[in-house]
MIFI-462520 format. One line per 3 residues: for each residue z, x, y of N, C-alpha, C. Coordinates in steps of 0.2 Angstrom, whole numbers. Each point is the difference from the previous one (the first is absolute). Layout:
<nodes>
Z,X,Y,Z,X,Y,Z,X,Y  ... $
</nodes>
This chain:
<nodes>
0,4,-6,0,-4,6,0,4,6  -4,-1,5,-1,3,6,7,0,4  3,5,3,6,0,4,-2,-3,7 $
4,-4,2,-1,-3,7,1,6,5  -4,-1,6,1,5,5,7,0,3  2,-6,2,7,0,3,5,-1,-6 $
2,6,-3,5,1,-4,7,-1,4  5,-2,-4,7,-1,4,2,6,4  -1,6,-3,1,6,4,-4,1,6 $
-6,-1,0,-5,0,5,2,-5,6  2,-6,-3,2,-5,5,6,2,4  5,3,-4,6,2,3,-1,5,6 $
-5,5,-2,-2,5,5,-3,-3,6  -5,-4,-1,-3,-4,5,4,-4,5  5,-4,-3,4,-4,3,5,4,5 $
3,6,-3,4,4,3,-3,3,6  -6,3,-1,-4,3,6,-1,-5,5  -2,-6,-1,-2,-5,5,7,-2,4 $
5,-1,-4,7,-2,3,2,6,5  -1,6,-2,2,6,4,-4,-1,6  -6,0,0,-4,-1,6,1,-5,5 $
2,-6,-3,2,-6,3,6,1,4  5,2,-3,7,1,3,0,6,5  -4,5,-2,-1,6,5,-2,-3,6 $
-6,-4,0,-3,-3,6,5,-4,4  4,-4,-4,5,-4,4,5,4,3  3,5,-3,5,4,3,-3,4,6 $
-5,3,-1,-3,4,5,-2,-3,6  -4,-6,-1,-3,-3,6,5,-6,3  5,-2,-4,4,-5,3,7,3,2 $
2,5,-3,7,3,1,0,7,1  -5,3,3,0,7,2,6,3,3  2,-4,6,5,3,4,7,-2,-3 $
0,-5,-5,7,-1,-3,1,6,-5  -5,3,-3,0,5,-5,3,6,4  -3,1,6,3,6,4,7,-1,2 $
2,-6,1,7,-2,2,4,2,-6  -2,-2,-6,4,1,-6,2,7,-1  -5,5,2,2,7,0,5,2,4 $
0,-3,7,5,2,5,7,-3,-2  0,-5,-3,6,-4,-2,3,4,-6  -3,3,-4,3,3,-6,1,8,1 $
3,3,-5,1,7,0,0,3,-7  -2,6,0,0,4,-7,1,7,2  4,4,-4,1,7,1,1,3,-7 $
-3,6,0,1,4,-6,7,4,0  4,-1,5,6,4,0,4,-3,-6  5,5,-3,3,-2,-6,5,-6,1 $
3,-1,6,4,-6,1,-3,-7,1  -6,0,0,-4,-6,1,0,-5,-6  -1,3,-6,0,-4,-6,6,-3,-2 $
6,4,1,6,-3,-2,2,-6,5  -2,0,6,1,-6,5,-4,-6,-3  -6,1,-3,-3,-6,-2,3,-3,-7 $
3,5,-4,3,-2,-6,6,-4,1  3,2,6,7,-4,2,-2,-6,3  -6,-1,3,-2,-6,3,-2,-6,-5 $
-1,-6,2,-2,-5,-4,-7,1,-2  -4,3,4,-7,0,-2,-1,5,-6  4,5,-1,0,5,-5,-7,3,-1 $
-2,2,-6,-6,3,-1,-7,-3,2  0,-7,-1,-6,-4,3,0,1,8  5,0,3,0,1,8,-2,7,1 $
2,5,-4,-2,7,1,-7,1,-1  -3,-3,-5,-7,0,-1,-4,-3,6  3,-6,2,-3,-3,6,0,4,6 $
5,4,1,1,4,6,-5,6,0  -1,2,-6,-5,6,-1,-7,-3,2  -2,-6,-3,-7,-3,1,-1,-1,8 $
5,-3,3,0,-2,7,-2,6,5  1,6,-2,-2,5,4,-8,0,2  -4,-2,-5,-7,0,0,-3,-6,4 $
5,-5,2,-3,-6,4,-2,2,7  2,6,2,-2,1,7,-8,1,0  -3,1,-5,-7,-1,-1,-2,-6,-3 $
-2,-6,4,-1,-6,-3,-5,0,-6  -4,4,-1,-5,0,-5,4,1,-7  5,5,0,4,2,-5,5,-6,-1 $
3,-2,5,5,-5,-1,-3,-7,-3  -6,-2,2,-3,-5,-3,-2,1,-7  -2,6,-2,-1,2,-7,6,0,-4 $
6,2,2,6,0,-3,3,-7,-1  -1,-4,5,2,-7,-1,-4,-4,-5  -6,1,0,-5,-3,-5,1,3,-7 $
1,6,-1,1,3,-6,7,-3,-3  5,-1,4,6,-3,-3,0,-7,-2  -5,-3,3,-1,-7,-2,-4,-1,-6 $
-5,4,0,-5,0,-6,2,3,-6  4,6,0,2,3,-5,4,-4,-6  4,-5,2,3,-4,-5,-5,-4,-4 $
-6,-2,4,-5,-3,-4,-3,4,-5  -1,6,1,-3,5,-4,5,1,-6  6,1,1,5,0,-5,0,-6,-5 $
0,-6,3,0,-6,-4,-6,-1,-4  -6,2,3,-6,0,-3,0,5,-6  3,6,0,0,5,-5,4,-3,-6 $
6,-3,2,4,-3,-5,-3,-5,-4  -4,-5,3,-4,-5,-3,-5,3,-5  -3,5,3,-6,4,-4,3,3,-6 $
6,3,0,3,3,-5,3,-5,-6  2,-5,3,4,-5,-5,-5,-5,-4  -5,-1,3,-5,-5,-3,-7,3,-2 $
-2,-3,-5,-7,3,-3,-5,-3,4  0,-6,2,-5,-3,4,3,-4,6  2,4,5,4,-2,6,-4,-4,6 $
-7,-1,-2,-4,-2,6,3,-6,4  2,-5,-3,2,-6,4,8,1,2  3,6,-1,7,0,3,0,5,5 $
-6,3,2,1,5,6,2,-2,6  -1,-7,2,3,-2,6,7,0,1  4,1,-6,7,0,0,2,6,4 $
-4,6,0,2,6,4,0,-1,7  -3,-6,3,0,-1,7,7,-3,2  4,-2,-4,7,-4,2,4,5,4 $
1,6,-2,4,5,4,-2,1,7  -7,-1,1,-3,1,7,3,-5,4  0,-6,-2,3,-6,4,7,1,3 $
4,2,-5,7,2,2,1,5,5  -4,6,-1,1,5,4,-3,-1,7  -6,-3,1,-3,-2,6,4,-5,4 $
4,-4,-4,4,-5,4,5,3,4  3,5,-2,5,3,5,-1,7,2  -6,3,-1,-2,7,1,1,2,7 $
-2,-5,5,-1,2,7,7,1,3  5,-4,-3,7,1,3,4,5,-4  -3,3,-5,4,5,-4,0,6,4 $
4,1,5,0,5,5,1,7,-3  4,0,-6,1,7,-3,-3,1,-7  -5,-5,-1,-4,0,-6,5,-1,-6 $
6,-2,1,5,0,-6,-3,-5,-6  -1,-6,2,-2,-5,-6,-7,2,-2  -4,2,4,-7,2,-2,0,6,-5 $
4,5,2,1,6,-5,3,-2,-6  5,-4,0,3,-2,-6,-5,-4,-5  -4,-4,3,-5,-4,-4,-4,5,-3 $
-3,5,4,-5,5,-3,4,4,-5  6,2,1,3,4,-5,1,-4,-7  2,-6,1,2,-4,-6,-7,-1,-4 $
-5,-2,3,-7,-1,-3,-2,6,-3  1,6,3,-3,6,-2,4,2,-7  7,-1,1,4,1,-6,-2,-4,-6 $
-1,-7,1,-3,-4,-5,-6,2,-3  -5,2,4,-6,2,-2,0,7,-4  4,5,2,1,6,-4,3,-2,-7 $
5,-4,0,3,-2,-6,-4,-4,-5  -5,-4,3,-5,-4,-4,-5,5,-3  -2,5,4,-5,5,-3,3,4,-5 $
6,2,1,4,4,-6,1,-4,-6  2,-6,1,1,-4,-6,-6,-2,-4  -5,-2,4,-7,-2,-3,-3,6,-3 $
1,6,2,-2,6,-3,3,2,-7  6,-2,-1,3,0,-6,-1,-5,-5  -1,-6,3,-1,-6,-4,-7,-2,2 $
-5,1,-5,-7,-1,1,-2,-7,1  3,-5,-3,-2,-7,0,1,-3,6  -5,-5,2,0,-3,6,0,-8,-2 $
2,-4,5,0,-7,-1,-7,-3,1  -2,-4,-4,-7,-3,1,1,-7,3  -5,-1,5,1,-7,3,-7,-3,-1 $
0,-7,1,-6,-4,-1,-5,2,5  -6,-1,-1,-6,2,4,-1,-6,5  -2,2,6,-2,-5,5,-6,2,4 $
-5,-3,-1,-6,2,3,0,0,8  3,-4,3,0,0,7,6,5,4  2,4,-4,6,5,2,-2,4,6 $
-6,2,0,-2,5,6,0,-4,7  -3,-6,0,0,-5,6,7,-2,2  4,-1,-5,7,-2,1,4,6,4 $
-1,6,-3,3,6,3,-2,1,7  -7,-1,1,-2,2,7,2,-6,5  0,-6,-3,2,-5,5,8,0,2 $
4,2,-5,7,1,1,1,6,4  -4,5,-1,1,6,4,-2,-1,8  -5,-4,1,-1,-3,7,5,-4,3 $
3,-4,-4,6,-4,2,6,4,2  1,5,-5,6,4,1,-1,4,6  -6,3,1,-1,4,6,0,-4,7 $
-2,-6,0,0,-4,6,7,-2,1  4,-2,-5,7,-1,1,4,6,3  -1,6,-3,3,6,2,-1,2,7 $
-7,-1,2,-2,1,7,4,-5,5  0,-6,-2,4,-5,4,7,2,1  3,2,-6,7,3,1,1,5,5 $
-5,4,1,1,6,5,-2,-2,7  -5,-5,0,-3,-1,7,1,-7,3  2,-5,-5,1,-7,3,6,-3,-2 $
4,2,-5,6,-3,-2,5,0,6  1,6,3,5,0,5,-3,3,6  1,-4,6,-3,2,6,3,6,3 $
7,1,-3,3,6,3,-3,6,-2  -4,0,-5,-4,6,-2,-5,3,6  -3,-5,2,-5,1,6,4,2,6 $
6,-3,1,4,1,6,2,8,0  2,2,-6,3,6,-1,-6,5,1  -6,-1,-2,-5,4,1,-2,1,8 $
1,-6,3,-1,0,8,5,5,3  6,-1,-2,6,4,3,-2,8,-2  -2,1,-6,-1,7,-2,-6,3,4 $
-5,-4,2,-5,2,4,2,2,7  4,-5,3,3,2,6,4,6,1  4,1,-6,4,6,0,-5,6,0 $
-5,0,-4,-5,6,-1,-3,1,7  -3,-5,3,-3,1,7,5,2,5  6,-2,0,5,3,4,1,7,-1 $
2,2,-6,1,7,-1,-5,5,1  -7,-3,0,-5,4,2,-2,-1,7  4,-4,4,-1,-1,7,-7,-3,2 $
-2,-5,-4,-6,-3,1,1,-7,3  2,1,7,3,-6,4,-6,-5,1  -6,3,1,-5,-5,1,-2,-4,-6 $
1,3,-6,-1,-4,-6,5,-5,-1  6,1,2,6,-5,0,-1,-6,4  -3,2,6,-1,-6,5,-6,-4,-2 $
-4,3,-4,-6,-4,-3,2,-4,-6  5,3,-3,3,-3,-6,5,-6,1  4,1,5,5,-5,2,-3,-4,6 $
-1,-7,-1,-2,-4,6,6,-2,4  -1,-2,6,6,-3,4,4,-6,-4  -4,-4,-4,3,-5,-3,4,2,-6 $
-2,6,-4,3,3,-5,7,3,3  -1,3,5,6,3,3,6,-5,2  -2,-5,2,5,-5,2,3,-4,-6 $
-3,1,-6,2,-4,-6,4,5,-4  -1,6,0,3,5,-5,3,6,4  7,1,-1,3,5,4,-2,7,-1 $
-2,2,-6,-2,7,-2,-7,1,3  -4,-5,0,-7,1,3,1,0,8  5,-4,2,1,1,8,3,7,2 $
4,2,-4,3,7,1,-5,5,0  -5,0,-5,-5,5,0,-5,-1,5  -2,-6,2,-4,-1,6,3,2,6 $
6,-1,1,3,2,7,1,8,0  1,3,-6,0,7,0,-7,3,1  -5,-3,-3,-7,2,1,-2,-1,8 $
2,-5,3,-1,-1,7,4,5,4  6,2,-2,4,5,4,-4,7,-1  -2,2,-6,-3,6,-1,-7,1,3 $
-3,-6,1,-7,0,3,0,-1,8  6,-1,3,1,-1,7,-2,-7,2  0,-5,-5,-2,-7,2,6,-5,0 $
6,3,-1,6,-5,0,1,-4,6  -1,3,6,1,-4,6,-6,-5,2  -5,0,-5,-5,-5,1,0,-6,-5 $
2,2,-6,0,-5,-5,6,-1,-4  6,2,2,6,-1,-3,2,-7,-2  -1,-5,5,1,-7,-1,-5,-3,-4 $
-6,2,0,-6,-2,-4,2,1,-7  3,5,-2,2,1,-7,7,-2,-2  3,-4,4,6,-4,-2,6,4,2 $
0,5,5,7,3,1,5,-6,3  6,0,-3,4,-5,2,7,3,1  1,6,0,6,3,1,0,7,-2 $
6,4,1,0,7,-2,1,1,-7  2,-5,-4,1,1,-7,-7,0,-3  -5,-2,3,-7,0,-3,-3,7,-1 $
3,5,3,-2,7,0,3,4,-6  6,-2,-3,3,4,-5,4,-5,-4  1,2,-7,4,-5,-4,7,3,-1 $
5,-4,1,7,3,0,3,-1,-7  0,-6,-3,4,-2,-6,-5,-1,-6  -6,0,1,-5,-1,-6,-1,6,-4 $
2,-1,-6,0,6,-5,-6,0,-4  -5,-4,2,-7,0,-3,-3,7,1  -2,4,-6,-3,7,1,-5,0,5 $
-4,-5,1,-6,0,5,3,0,7  6,-4,1,3,0,7,3,7,1  3,3,-5,4,6,2,-6,6,1 $
-5,-1,-4,-5,5,1,-4,-1,7  0,-6,2,-3,-1,7,5,3,5  6,-1,-1,5,3,5,-1,7,0 $
0,4,-5,-1,7,0,-7,2,4  -5,-4,-1,-6,2,3,1,-2,8  3,-5,1,1,-2,7,4,6,4 $
5,2,-3,4,5,3,-4,7,0  -4,1,-5,-4,6,0,-5,0,6  -3,-6,1,-4,0,6,3,1,6 $
7,-2,1,3,1,6,4,7,0  -2,4,-5,3,7,0,8,0,0  3,-5,-3,7,-1,-1,2,2,-7 $
0,7,-1,0,3,-7,6,-2,-4  6,0,4,6,-2,-4,0,-7,-3  -3,-4,4,-1,-7,-3,-5,0,-6 $
-5,4,1,-5,0,-6,4,3,-6  5,5,0,4,2,-5,4,-5,-3  3,-4,4,5,-5,-2,-4,-6,-4 $
-6,-2,3,-4,-5,-4,-3,3,-6  -1,7,-1,-3,3,-6,5,-1,-5  7,2,2,5,-1,-5,1,-7,-3 $
-1,-5,5,0,-7,-2,-5,-2,-5  -6,3,2,-6,-1,-4,1,2,-7  3,6,-1,1,4,-6,5,-4,-5 $
4,-4,3,5,-3,-4,-3,-6,-4  -6,-2,2,-3,-6,-3,-3,3,-7  0,6,-1,-3,3,-6,6,0,-6 $
-2,0,-6,4,1,-5,5,6,0  -3,6,2,3,6,1,3,1,7  0,-5,4,3,1,7,-5,4,4 $
-6,2,-2,-4,4,4,-7,-2,-2  -5,0,5,-7,-2,-2,-5,6,3  -6,0,-2,-5,4,3,-1,-1,7 $
0,-6,2,-1,-2,7,6,2,5  6,-1,-3,6,3,4,0,7,1  -2,4,-6,0,7,0,-5,3,5 $
-6,-3,0,-5,2,5,2,-1,7  3,-5,1,3,-2,7,5,6,2  5,1,-5,5,5,2,-3,7,1 $
-4,2,-5,-3,7,1,-3,1,6  -5,-5,2,-4,1,6,5,-1,6  5,-4,0,4,-1,6,4,6,1 $
3,3,-5,4,6,1,-4,6,2  -7,0,-2,-4,6,2,-1,-1,8  -1,-7,2,-1,-1,7,6,2,4 $
6,-1,-3,7,2,3,1,8,-1  -5,3,-3,1,8,-1,6,1,-4  2,-4,-4,6,1,-4,-2,3,-7 $
-1,6,0,-3,4,-6,4,-2,-7  6,0,0,4,-1,-6,-1,-6,-3  1,-6,4,-1,-7,-2,-7,-1,-2 $
-5,2,4,-7,-1,-2,-2,3,-6  2,7,-1,-2,3,-7,3,-4,-6  6,-2,1,4,-4,-5,-5,-6,-3 $
-3,-4,5,-4,-5,-2,-7,2,-2  -2,5,3,-7,2,-3,1,3,-7  5,4,-1,2,2,-7,0,-5,-5 $
4,-6,2,0,-5,-5,-7,-3,-1  -4,-1,5,-6,-3,-2,-5,5,-3  2,6,0,-5,5,-4,1,-1,-7 $
5,-3,-2,1,-1,-8,-3,-7,-2  -4,-3,4,-4,-6,-3,-7,3,-2  -4,-5,-2,-6,2,-3,-6,0,5 $
1,-4,5,-6,-1,5,1,2,7  5,4,1,1,2,7,-2,8,2  -4,3,-5,-2,7,1,-3,1,7 $
-5,-3,2,-3,1,6,5,-2,6  3,-5,-1,5,-2,6,5,5,1  3,2,-6,5,6,1,-2,6,3 $
-6,2,-2,-3,6,2,-1,0,8  -2,-6,2,-1,-1,8,7,1,3  5,-3,-3,7,0,3,3,7,0 $
-2,4,-6,3,7,0,-2,4,6  -7,-1,2,-2,4,6,4,-2,6  1,-7,1,4,-2,6,7,2,-1 $
3,1,-6,6,2,-1,1,7,3  -5,4,-2,1,7,2,-1,1,8  -3,-5,3,0,1,7,6,-2,4 $
5,-3,-4,6,-2,3,6,4,-3  -1,4,-4,5,4,-4,5,3,4  -1,2,6,4,4,4,2,-4,7 $
-2,-7,0,1,-4,6,7,-3,0  2,-2,5,6,-4,1,-1,-7,0  4,-4,-5,-2,-7,-1,1,-4,7 $
-4,-5,1,0,-4,6,3,-7,-1  6,-1,2,3,-6,0,3,-2,7  -5,-3,4,1,0,7,5,-5,3 $
0,-7,-3,4,-5,3,5,-3,-5  6,-1,2,5,-3,-5,-2,-7,-1  -3,-4,5,-1,-7,-1,-5,-1,-6 $
-4,5,-2,-4,-1,-6,4,-3,-6  6,2,0,4,-1,-6,2,-8,0  -1,-3,5,2,-7,0,-6,-5,2 $
-6,2,-3,-6,-4,2,-1,-6,-3  4,-2,-5,-2,-6,-4,4,-6,2  6,1,3,5,-5,2,-3,-5,5 $
-3,3,5,-2,-3,6,-6,2,3  -5,-3,-1,-7,3,3,0,0,7  2,-5,4,0,0,7,4,6,3 $
6,1,-3,4,6,3,-4,6,-2  -2,1,-6,-4,6,-2,-6,2,5  -4,-6,0,-6,2,4,1,1,8 $
6,-4,2,2,2,7,2,7,1  4,3,-5,2,7,0,-6,4,0  -5,-2,-4,-6,4,0,-4,0,7 $
0,-6,3,-4,0,6,4,4,5  7,0,0,4,3,5,-2,8,-1  0,2,-6,-1,7,-1,-7,3,1 $
-5,-5,-1,-7,1,0,-4,-4,5  2,0,7,-2,-5,5,-7,0,0  -4,5,-1,-7,0,0,-4,-2,-6 $
4,-2,-5,-3,-2,-7,-2,-7,1  -7,-1,0,-2,-7,1,1,-4,-6  0,3,-6,1,-4,-7,7,-3,0 $
5,4,2,7,-2,-1,1,-6,6  -3,1,6,1,-4,5,-3,-7,-2  -6,0,-3,-4,-6,-2,4,-4,-5 $
3,4,-5,4,-4,-5,6,-3,3  3,3,4,6,-3,4,-2,-5,4  -4,1,5,-2,-6,4,-3,-6,-3 $
-4,1,-5,-3,-6,-4,5,-4,-3  5,4,-3,6,-3,-4,4,-4,5  1,3,6,4,-4,5,-4,-6,3 $
-6,0,0,-4,-6,2,0,-5,-5  0,2,-7,0,-4,-5,7,-4,-1  5,4,2,7,-3,0,2,-4,7 $
-5,0,4,1,-4,6,5,3,5  1,7,-1,4,4,5,-3,2,6  -2,-5,4,-4,2,6,4,5,5 $
6,-1,1,4,5,5,0,7,-3  1,1,-7,0,6,-2,-7,3,0  -5,-4,-2,-7,2,1,-1,3,7 $
1,-4,5,-1,2,7,3,7,1  6,1,-2,4,6,2,-3,6,-4  -1,-1,-6,-3,6,-4,-7,1,2 $
-4,-5,1,-7,2,2,0,4,7  4,-2,4,1,4,7,2,7,-2  4,1,-5,3,7,-2,-6,4,-2 $
-4,-3,-5,-5,4,-3,-7,0,4  -1,-5,4,-6,0,4,-1,5,5  6,3,2,-1,6,5,-4,6,-3 $
1,1,-6,-4,5,-4,-6,-2,-3  0,-6,-3,-5,-2,-4,-6,-4,4  2,-3,5,-4,-4,4,1,1,7 $
-2,6,3,1,1,7,-4,-5,4  1,0,6,-3,-5,5,-8,0,-1  -3,-5,-1,-7,0,-1,-2,0,-7 $
4,2,-5,-2,0,-7,0,-7,-3  -5,-1,-5,-1,-7,-3,6,-1,-4  3,-6,0,6,-2,-4,-3,-4,-6 $
3,1,-6,-3,-4,-5,1,-8,1  -4,-3,-3,-1,-7,1,6,-4,-1  4,1,-5,6,-4,-2,5,1,6 $
1,6,2,4,2,6,-2,-4,6  -6,0,1,-2,-3,6,1,-8,0  -1,-3,-6,2,-7,-1,7,-1,1 $
5,5,-3,7,-1,1,2,1,7  -3,5,4,2,1,7,-2,-6,4  -6,-2,-1,-2,-6,5,4,-6,-1 $
2,-1,-7,4,-6,-1,7,1,3  3,6,0,7,1,3,-1,0,7  -6,1,3,-1,0,7,0,-7,3 $
0,-5,-4,0,-7,3,7,-1,2  5,4,-3,7,-1,3,2,6,4  -2,6,-2,1,6,4,-6,3,2 $
-3,-2,6,-6,3,2,0,8,1  5,2,2,1,8,1,-2,4,-6  1,-3,-6,-1,4,-6,-7,3,-1 $
-5,-3,4,-7,3,-1,-1,6,5  5,1,4,-1,5,5,-1,7,-3  -5,3,2,-2,7,-3,-4,0,-6 $
-2,-6,-3,-4,-1,-6,-6,-4,2  -6,3,-3,-6,-4,1,-2,-4,-6  0,-7,2,-2,-5,-5,-7,-1,0 $
-4,0,-5,-7,-1,0,-2,-7,2  -6,0,3,-2,-7,2,-1,-5,-6  -2,3,-5,-1,-4,-6,6,-4,-2 $
6,4,0,6,-3,-2,2,-5,5  -1,1,7,2,-4,5,-4,-7,-1  -7,1,-1,-4,-6,-1,2,-4,-6 $
2,3,-6,2,-3,-6,6,-4,1  5,3,4,6,-3,1,0,-6,4  -4,1,5,-2,-6,5,-3,-6,-4 $
-4,2,-5,-3,-6,-4,5,-3,-5  5,5,-2,5,-3,-5,5,-4,4  2,2,6,4,-4,4,-3,-7,2 $
-6,0,2,-4,-6,2,0,-5,-5  -2,3,-6,0,-5,-6,7,-3,-2  5,4,0,7,-2,-1,2,-5,5 $
-1,1,6,2,-5,6,-4,-6,-1  -6,0,-3,-4,-6,0,1,-4,-7  6,2,-3,2,-3,-6,-5,1,-6 $
-3,6,0,-5,2,-6,4,6,-3  6,-1,-2,4,5,-3,-3,3,-7  -2,-5,-4,-3,1,-7,-6,4,1 $
-5,-2,5,-6,4,0,2,7,3  4,0,5,2,7,3,3,5,-5  4,-3,-4,3,5,-6,-5,2,-5 $
-5,-5,-1,-5,2,-5,-5,5,3  -2,-1,7,-5,5,3,3,6,1  7,1,1,3,6,2,5,2,-6 $
-2,-1,-6,5,0,-6,3,7,-1  -4,5,2,2,7,-2,4,3,6  2,-4,5,3,3,6,8,0,0 $
3,4,4,7,-1,0,2,-7,3  -4,-2,4,2,-7,3,1,-5,-5  -5,0,-5,0,-5,-5,6,1,-5 $
1,6,-1,6,2,-4,6,-2,3  1,2,6,7,-2,3,1,-8,1  -6,-3,1,1,-7,0,2,-3,-6 $
</nodes>
């Protein structure tokens, strides 16, 4: 009798290859930035005290294996391949078990797809690969045991023939694939939300502020606090905060930084925020908070923050400590080499710890940024953060005083004043006309304000607020 082209063994190889390509595509094209985030969230070291830490932890050996694999997720191509392999390998193991146990297993091959459904159902949120690795280890052990036993016991179970077995297997493979892809992409909306957050984090860490503003619409910023924070930071770093702060939903000083939210995304944002403000002690504090989220109390993301920040502070001893720790991972060779060069440059430098108030940066943003403005009167970034937060908090009197304080340096007579400041000053001038003395308010702002007041006085408040929606006048109303 002529042997069929699609033997059970060939069918298993074909199905496994197709599944791998499908899931690689899902992970790479749908969750590329989440894979990068997983690398930063995890930690692995070849140092001798690292393995005992995992053995003492709940995750044990499976968590240790997961930590080792997560190192490679910094490269999404590899991360997607590892995630796909971990999902498809149990299918291969189950298929080999069926092939070894039965003489004619054609119509049972679909059973090998069952582990795939269980793994993909929870794989996205298996942050330490704990359950995924356990499933792979159990199926691998069962497969090896089956191969050994069947090598000693030659007889196999014989099953009844079924002519439509090929079509049944292909149909069930398609069904299992569709369900598994749905588990990853459609079952939980939080999967896509997590990817969006991870993408924002990636763009922020790479200072791609324009991309963040293209990614986050004003509507998104008003509805999501993390997106709003990233949009406001992108505006600040792009010099656009004083034009679009209220358009992107600024509602108070708390929108710039997270105080009590222990979400790793929020803590990482805080570290980036203070890094952009060159408040390095605050970055160190946030880096330690970020590391606590990891099983071992430290993560690749937190260590990189610490190493780079201590290098900027010219603290050779502390910087070398964290660079040395990262040198014992598998994927930081190039990164460590670059830092070694920078370390040599500060080896004989004196550490720079300039201001004591850096050590209390988290408790009160307004107090902290006020201190920064006081010590850096000419720094427009600090001034804009403080003045915009005062406007958002309806602190008109404080705004007036601090603006007068910084304007002497930042906006000498005749210099153009940012739009939001013009709008605030012209509104205050309705009660205190002298507040405009020495400042040049543009004709465009005067014209728009006259139009706004005319519409409000005519009882067209709704139309006025809609027409001037992104102004300070509309916000304060």
